[in-house]
C-alpha positions, 0 to 999 in steps of 0.5 A, a space after each residue: 100558763 097552766 089551766 086545771 080542770 077537775 072531774 070525777 066528783 059526785 055522790 057516794 055512800 059511805 064506804 064507797 070509792 071515787 077516783 077524781 081527775 085533774 087534767 092540766 094544759 101546758 107543755 111543762 106539766 111534768 116539771 110541776 108538783 101537783 096537789 089535791 086540797 079540799 074545802 067543805 062549807 064554812 071551813 078553811 081549805 085543807 090539804 089532801 095529797 101532793 105528789 112531786 114532778 116525777 110521781 115517786 114522792 107523795 105526801 098525804 094529810 093524816 085524815 086520808 092516809 091509807 084511804 086516798 092515793 094520788 098519782 099522775 100520768 105526765 104523758 097524759 098531763 093528768 093527776 088522779 086521786 083515788 078515794 076509798 073507804 070514803 067517810 061523810 066527813 070527806 064531803 067537800 069541793 076537791 081542787 087541784 093545784 100546780 107548783 112550779 119551781 119549788 123544791 120538794 122540802 118547800 112544797 111539803 111545808 107549803 101544803 101545811 099552810 092555811 093558804 098555800 101559795 101554789 101557782 095555779 088552781 082549778 075550779 074544783 069538783 064536788 064530792 058528797 058522801 052520804 051516810 
């Protein structure tokens, strides 16, 4: 069992930056692919970024590419999402998720699905970007 707890959300002006964290429990954290997703009011959950178990492979949604950066520290059981040049349309609840066992090619396909079947999900942290 893995528990995920997000933090770091808040209110920021457009153009600003935030860093989200997702702390994971469990001794097998380093074997999980980890992803960030977001959900705005009235909209479907959408993929933001994903990182493989070792941290050397990442993938991003086109809408955040070049502005957001995902990383992980397996020694601390934490993943991060550095968000720069924030836009009003980035406002959403940001959730982290963990997937164990699927090869990277499968993970890369899963994140594009409307309801990606990651094994574990956090409760989310609110990010609000004001104009």
